N, CA, C and O atoms as a GROMACS GRO file, in nm:
protein
  304
    1MET      N    1  -4.065   4.182   3.528
    1MET     CA    2  -4.031   4.125   3.636
    1MET      C    3  -3.928   4.164   3.725
    1MET      O    4  -3.830   4.193   3.658
    2LYS      N    5  -3.907   4.178   3.843
    2LYS     CA    6  -3.791   4.240   3.910
    2LYS      C    7  -3.720   4.112   3.975
    2LYS      O    8  -3.784   4.016   4.017
    3ASN      N    9  -3.589   4.119   3.979
    3ASN     CA   10  -3.517   4.017   4.056
    3ASN      C   11  -3.460   4.076   4.165
    3ASN      O   12  -3.409   4.187   4.152
    4ILE      N   13  -3.459   3.999   4.311
    4ILE     CA   14  -3.394   4.038   4.434
    4ILE      C   15  -3.291   3.970   4.499
    4ILE      O   16  -3.288   3.849   4.476
    5THR      N   17  -3.217   4.009   4.564
    5THR     CA   18  -3.102   3.934   4.616
    5THR      C   19  -3.125   3.938   4.791
    5THR      O   20  -3.111   4.041   4.857
    6VAL      N   21  -3.161   3.811   4.846
    6VAL     CA   22  -3.172   3.810   4.991
    6VAL      C   23  -3.054   3.739   5.041
    6VAL      O   24  -2.998   3.649   4.978
    7SER      N   25  -3.010   3.792   5.184
    7SER     CA   26  -2.913   3.707   5.232
    7SER      C   27  -2.980   3.647   5.356
    7SER      O   28  -3.052   3.699   5.440
    8VAL      N   29  -2.930   3.508   5.341
    8VAL     CA   30  -2.963   3.430   5.465
    8VAL      C   31  -2.880   3.358   5.522
    8VAL      O   32  -2.788   3.336   5.443
    9ASP      N   33  -2.860   3.297   5.642
    9ASP     CA   34  -2.748   3.222   5.682
    9ASP      C   35  -2.772   3.077   5.612
    9ASP      O   36  -2.877   3.037   5.563
   10ASP      N   37  -2.644   3.004   5.620
   10ASP     CA   38  -2.621   2.868   5.552
   10ASP      C   39  -2.733   2.776   5.586
   10ASP      O   40  -2.790   2.708   5.500
   11GLU      N   41  -2.768   2.773   5.730
   11GLU     CA   42  -2.866   2.670   5.770
   11GLU      C   43  -3.013   2.714   5.745
   11GLU      O   44  -3.096   2.625   5.731
   12THR      N   45  -3.046   2.827   5.740
   12THR     CA   46  -3.184   2.883   5.702
   12THR      C   47  -3.188   2.828   5.550
   12THR      O   48  -3.280   2.758   5.510
   13TYR      N   49  -3.084   2.865   5.472
   13TYR     CA   50  -3.118   2.828   5.332
   13TYR      C   51  -3.124   2.688   5.304
   13TYR      O   52  -3.201   2.638   5.222
   14ARG      N   53  -3.020   2.607   5.393
   14ARG     CA   54  -3.021   2.471   5.372
   14ARG      C   55  -3.175   2.409   5.403
   14ARG      O   56  -3.240   2.337   5.326
   15ARG      N   57  -3.210   2.450   5.517
   15ARG     CA   58  -3.350   2.385   5.534
   15ARG      C   59  -3.480   2.453   5.463
   15ARG      O   60  -3.584   2.389   5.449
   16ALA      N   61  -3.468   2.567   5.426
   16ALA     CA   62  -3.558   2.630   5.333
   16ALA      C   63  -3.573   2.538   5.194
   16ALA      O   64  -3.678   2.501   5.142
   17ARG      N   65  -3.465   2.519   5.160
   17ARG     CA   66  -3.419   2.463   5.008
   17ARG      C   67  -3.475   2.312   5.025
   17ARG      O   68  -3.540   2.258   4.934
   18MET      N   69  -3.446   2.249   5.145
   18MET     CA   70  -3.521   2.112   5.178
   18MET      C   71  -3.658   2.119   5.175
   18MET      O   72  -3.716   2.033   5.109
   19LYS      N   73  -3.718   2.198   5.228
   19LYS     CA   74  -3.855   2.199   5.270
   19LYS      C   75  -3.946   2.236   5.121
   19LYS      O   76  -4.053   2.186   5.088
   20ALA      N   77  -3.874   2.329   5.055
   20ALA     CA   78  -3.940   2.370   4.920
   20ALA      C   79  -3.940   2.243   4.830
   20ALA      O   80  -4.038   2.221   4.758
   21ALA      N   81  -3.835   2.160   4.831
   21ALA     CA   82  -3.808   2.034   4.741
   21ALA      C   83  -3.908   1.934   4.803
   21ALA      O   84  -3.973   1.871   4.720
   22ALA      N   85  -3.931   1.908   4.928
   22ALA     CA   86  -4.037   1.805   4.968
   22ALA      C   87  -4.180   1.848   4.925
   22ALA      O   88  -4.275   1.770   4.918
   23GLU      N   89  -4.185   1.980   4.898
   23GLU     CA   90  -4.332   2.026   4.863
   23GLU      C   91  -4.331   2.058   4.725
   23GLU      O   92  -4.417   2.133   4.679
   24GLU      N   93  -4.230   2.002   4.644
   24GLU     CA   94  -4.179   1.999   4.501
   24GLU      C   95  -4.223   2.134   4.426
   24GLU      O   96  -4.299   2.153   4.331
   25THR      N   97  -4.155   2.212   4.496
   25THR     CA   98  -4.141   2.381   4.452
   25THR      C   99  -3.996   2.447   4.469
   25THR      O  100  -3.908   2.403   4.543
   26SER      N  101  -3.989   2.541   4.401
   26SER     CA  102  -3.841   2.595   4.409
   26SER      C  103  -3.868   2.687   4.546
   26SER      O  104  -3.973   2.719   4.601
   27LEU      N  105  -3.751   2.711   4.572
   27LEU     CA  106  -3.713   2.815   4.697
   27LEU      C  107  -3.755   2.960   4.631
   27LEU      O  108  -3.802   3.045   4.707
   28SER      N  109  -3.738   2.988   4.495
   28SER     CA  110  -3.774   3.118   4.437
   28SER      C  111  -3.928   3.152   4.451
   28SER      O  112  -3.981   3.253   4.497
   29ALA      N  113  -3.991   3.024   4.390
   29ALA     CA  114  -4.145   3.018   4.416
   29ALA      C  115  -4.216   3.049   4.559
   29ALA      O  116  -4.320   3.111   4.581
   30VAL      N  117  -4.125   2.986   4.651
   30VAL     CA  118  -4.184   3.000   4.795
   30VAL      C  119  -4.153   3.160   4.832
   30VAL      O  120  -4.241   3.217   4.897
   31VAL      N  121  -4.064   3.217   4.803
   31VAL     CA  122  -4.040   3.340   4.820
   31VAL      C  123  -4.116   3.439   4.748
   31VAL      O  124  -4.150   3.545   4.801
   32LYS      N  125  -4.141   3.412   4.636
   32LYS     CA  126  -4.245   3.484   4.571
   32LYS      C  127  -4.367   3.503   4.607
   32LYS      O  128  -4.430   3.608   4.597
   33ARG      N  129  -4.421   3.359   4.667
   33ARG     CA  130  -4.560   3.348   4.735
   33ARG      C  131  -4.549   3.459   4.846
   33ARG      O  132  -4.616   3.562   4.851
   34LEU      N  133  -4.456   3.421   4.932
   34LEU     CA  134  -4.450   3.482   5.068
   34LEU      C  135  -4.460   3.629   5.029
   34LEU      O  136  -4.544   3.697   5.087
   35LEU      N  137  -4.370   3.694   4.923
   35LEU     CA  138  -4.384   3.827   4.908
   35LEU      C  139  -4.504   3.894   4.869
   35LEU      O  140  -4.541   4.002   4.913
   36ALA      N  141  -4.576   3.807   4.764
   36ALA     CA  142  -4.706   3.834   4.709
   36ALA      C  143  -4.807   3.829   4.837
   36ALA      O  144  -4.911   3.895   4.828
   37HIS      N  145  -4.784   3.762   4.942
   37HIS     CA  146  -4.903   3.744   5.036
   37HIS      C  147  -4.875   3.878   5.126
   37HIS      O  148  -4.971   3.938   5.174
   38TYR      N  149  -4.733   3.929   5.151
   38TYR     CA  150  -4.699   4.007   5.244
   38TYR      C  151  -4.740   4.162   5.164
   38TYR      O  152  -4.797   4.251   5.228
   39ALA      N  153  -4.710   4.175   5.046
   39ALA     CA  154  -4.762   4.284   4.964
   39ALA      C  155  -4.915   4.332   4.975
   39ALA      O  156  -4.954   4.449   4.982
   40SER      N  157  -4.989   4.217   4.975
   40SER     CA  158  -5.100   4.215   4.957
   40SER      C  159  -5.213   4.224   5.118
   40SER      O  160  -5.336   4.222   5.119
   41THR      N  161  -5.146   4.233   5.204
   41THR     CA  162  -5.201   4.237   5.339
   41THR      C  163  -5.213   4.383   5.364
   41THR      O  164  -5.121   4.461   5.336
   42ALA      N  165  -5.345   4.427   5.425
   42ALA     CA  166  -5.356   4.568   5.452
   42ALA      C  167  -5.282   4.619   5.582
   42ALA      O  168  -5.264   4.563   5.691
   43ASP      N  169  -5.244   4.744   5.535
   43ASP     CA  170  -5.168   4.816   5.641
   43ASP      C  171  -5.276   4.838   5.756
   43ASP      O  172  -5.390   4.790   5.750
   44GLY      N  173  -5.233   4.910   5.855
   44GLY     CA  174  -5.331   4.929   5.962
   44GLY      C  175  -5.446   4.995   5.954
   44GLY      O  176  -5.551   4.959   6.008
   45PHE      N  177  -5.425   5.144   5.852
   45PHE     CA  178  -5.548   5.200   5.811
   45PHE      C  179  -5.647   5.117   5.749
   45PHE      O  180  -5.765   5.106   5.781
   46ASP      N  181  -5.585   5.062   5.660
   46ASP     CA  182  -5.694   4.980   5.541
   46ASP      C  183  -5.743   4.856   5.637
   46ASP      O  184  -5.851   4.809   5.602
   47ALA      N  185  -5.686   4.798   5.746
   47ALA     CA  186  -5.715   4.703   5.813
   47ALA      C  187  -5.843   4.778   5.899
   47ALA      O  188  -5.946   4.713   5.916
   48LEU      N  189  -5.835   4.882   5.939
   48LEU     CA  190  -5.938   4.930   6.032
   48LEU      C  191  -6.065   4.977   5.933
   48LEU      O  192  -6.183   4.959   5.961
   49ALA      N  193  -6.022   5.029   5.834
   49ALA     CA  194  -6.135   5.045   5.750
   49ALA      C  195  -6.236   4.930   5.723
   49ALA      O  196  -6.359   4.934   5.726
   50GLN      N  197  -6.152   4.829   5.697
   50GLN     CA  198  -6.215   4.710   5.659
   50GLN      C  199  -6.293   4.660   5.783
   50GLN      O  200  -6.410   4.627   5.764
   51GLU      N  201  -6.250   4.653   5.885
   51GLU     CA  202  -6.304   4.630   6.034
   51GLU      C  203  -6.444   4.696   6.036
   51GLU      O  204  -6.554   4.640   6.046
   52GLU      N  205  -6.413   4.840   6.024
   52GLU     CA  206  -6.541   4.941   6.036
   52GLU      C  207  -6.639   4.892   5.953
   52GLU      O  208  -6.753   4.869   5.994
   53ALA      N  209  -6.598   4.871   5.820
   53ALA     CA  210  -6.719   4.842   5.724
   53ALA      C  211  -6.805   4.689   5.773
   53ALA      O  212  -6.928   4.678   5.775
   54ALA      N  213  -6.728   4.604   5.802
   54ALA     CA  214  -6.805   4.493   5.863
   54ALA      C  215  -6.874   4.509   5.982
   54ALA      O  216  -6.985   4.456   5.990
   55LEU      N  217  -6.820   4.586   6.102
   55LEU     CA  218  -6.901   4.633   6.199
   55LEU      C  219  -7.028   4.726   6.146
   55LEU      O  220  -7.132   4.716   6.211
   56ARG      N  221  -7.027   4.804   6.048
   56ARG     CA  222  -7.145   4.878   6.014
   56ARG      C  223  -7.246   4.790   5.940
   56ARG      O  224  -7.363   4.826   5.925
   57VAL      N  225  -7.196   4.673   5.896
   57VAL     CA  226  -7.273   4.569   5.854
   57VAL      C  227  -7.374   4.490   5.944
   57VAL      O  228  -7.489   4.456   5.917
   58GLN      N  229  -7.303   4.471   6.057
   58GLN     CA  230  -7.359   4.413   6.169
   58GLN      C  231  -7.456   4.490   6.246
   58GLN      O  232  -7.553   4.437   6.300
   59VAL      N  233  -7.431   4.606   6.251
   59VAL     CA  234  -7.529   4.705   6.330
   59VAL      C  235  -7.633   4.782   6.244
   59VAL      O  236  -7.702   4.875   6.285
   60SER      N  237  -7.635   4.726   6.113
   60SER     CA  238  -7.753   4.810   6.017
   60SER      C  239  -7.893   4.812   6.086
   60SER      O  240  -7.969   4.908   6.073
   61ALA      N  241  -7.922   4.698   6.163
   61ALA     CA  242  -8.069   4.729   6.194
   61ALA      C  243  -8.060   4.826   6.353
   61ALA      O  244  -8.145   4.814   6.441
   62PHE      N  245  -7.965   4.899   6.360
   62PHE     CA  246  -7.962   4.974   6.499
   62PHE      C  247  -8.067   5.079   6.478
   62PHE      O  248  -8.083   5.127   6.366
   63ASP      N  249  -8.153   5.127   6.602
   63ASP     CA  250  -8.225   5.209   6.578
   63ASP      C  251  -8.232   5.268   6.698
   63ASP      O  252  -8.285   5.213   6.795
   64ALA      N  253  -8.161   5.425   6.705
   64ALA     CA  254  -8.166   5.528   6.824
   64ALA      C  255  -8.302   5.544   6.908
   64ALA      O  256  -8.320   5.579   7.025
   65GLY      N  257  -8.394   5.507   6.806
   65GLY     CA  258  -8.506   5.550   6.894
   65GLY      C  259  -8.544   5.436   6.976
   65GLY      O  260  -8.629   5.467   7.059
   66GLN      N  261  -8.512   5.324   6.978
   66GLN     CA  262  -8.523   5.206   7.059
   66GLN      C  263  -8.454   5.216   7.183
   66GLN      O  264  -8.332   5.199   7.176
   67ARG      N  265  -8.508   5.241   7.305
   67ARG     CA  266  -8.460   5.271   7.423
   67ARG      C  267  -8.467   5.138   7.525
   67ARG      O  268  -8.568   5.068   7.518
   68LEU      N  269  -8.370   5.106   7.610
   68LEU     CA  270  -8.373   5.004   7.691
   68LEU      C  271  -8.464   5.063   7.834
   68LEU      O  272  -8.468   5.184   7.856
   69ALA      N  273  -8.521   4.984   7.906
   69ALA     CA  274  -8.565   5.011   8.036
   69ALA      C  275  -8.437   5.050   8.129
   69ALA      O  276  -8.336   4.983   8.105
   70ARG      N  277  -8.428   5.140   8.224
   70ARG     CA  278  -8.345   5.169   8.307
   70ARG      C  279  -8.276   5.039   8.383
   70ARG      O  280  -8.155   5.033   8.403
   71ASP      N  281  -8.368   4.940   8.422
   71ASP     CA  282  -8.355   4.820   8.486
   71ASP      C  283  -8.257   4.736   8.397
   71ASP      O  284  -8.149   4.691   8.436
   72ALA      N  285  -8.304   4.724   8.289
   72ALA     CA  286  -8.233   4.650   8.168
   72ALA      C  287  -8.078   4.690   8.157
   72ALA      O  288  -7.986   4.611   8.141
   73LEU      N  289  -8.070   4.818   8.169
   73LEU     CA  290  -7.935   4.896   8.152
   73LEU      C  291  -7.873   4.879   8.266
   73LEU      O  292  -7.752   4.872   8.246
   74HIS      N  293  -7.907   4.866   8.402
   74HIS     CA  294  -7.821   4.841   8.505
   74HIS      C  295  -7.862   4.715   8.570
   74HIS      O  296  -7.881   4.711   8.692
   75ARG      N  297  -7.879   4.597   8.484
   75ARG     CA  298  -7.871   4.475   8.551
   75ARG      C  299  -7.746   4.417   8.629
   75ARG      O  300  -7.637   4.425   8.573
   76ARG      N  301  -7.752   4.368   8.737
   76ARG     CA  302  -7.635   4.334   8.813
   76ARG      C  303  -7.652   4.196   8.856
   76ARG      O  304  -7.565   4.141   8.924
   0.00000   0.00000   0.00000
């Protein structure tokens, strides 16, 4: 396990410590949870790949042979 040093202003530290205490946890545990969430979120490319996979599931019943009538395409 690695240790890190984070610098924050006094007011932010005080308020964060009070909030962590109110949640019956440590400030270190809060930062650890935030960093774990940050590290686990997908970057732009991964997010697009996940979105594409979800969309492909939705359009799995698509058949290019099914044509719409011209009137249905140009409904006004």
